[in-house]
C-alpha angles and dihedrals in degrees: 000000000000126000115242108221129197113205114209117188136125094225112082093200092053091049089051091050093050090047091053090048093051092046088064089073117065091205091063122073131186112240092181147290136262130192099209144006095271091054090045092059091051093045093049090055093046101040102031094212120193093219131029122198106201132190116217106217111052138139125260093017123008125225096259093053091046091049092053092048093049092051091046088053090054097249105166098189113124109258121203122183112227108188148130094243117104093170112139093228092054094048094047094043093051095048092046089051091058107272115155093210146353122222132178122231093227093069117121109265094244091049091048092050091049091050092049090051089052089053090048089053090056101262130130112251128194130163105259096243090051093056088062091047092051091048089055091048089055095048096079120106093247095055108028115093115244125258091261094049095105091052089060093061124093119236091259092048088051090053091050092047089054089050090050089052087060090053097248122162123231090259093054092044091051091050093047094049096036094237133117124273088239091058090049090052091053092050092047091051091050096047092048089054092049092048093045092236128133106212141033090239091057088050091050094050092045091048091053091048090048092050095245111165094013 
């Protein structure tokens, strides 16, 4: 079953390049294109893509605003930011707003395609240098969970945190643990509150840094 992808970027030539890259893989299909965040919101409702590749800086409505609106509307498609910005504040803001990944446009084409396929399979995907940046952003005293944070988690929450550390989506976690996606969402919400973190990606990066699941 192919993954239907919506490409959102304000540069037509870049959209064409991404389209050509995705067309190299028979498991990936193009659901459509959008030139800005406003058009992306409309296209997501009309096309129901399973994966959205979203630029950050666009006219009318930028990628971050569109991301927040899509999540507020309950859109469950995986959304991966694909942008030139490697600014810490942009990375953290996007992941806290519900992005499932953050990739840089200067990646080698084969690496970008591999990362997009990982996202399509339900895994978190972040450009390698950005994972280190996010880990540093989470290392401050205001954001890093305390030493006893893991002890506050239930056994099931611990299992889900380990799954998050492997970059698994709610759907994959539910399948692995033989529970519903709704139950996974509740556990993720609870463990984020206990850890004092604001997104599943932050939890995943912190878990890796803390050696959870190793």
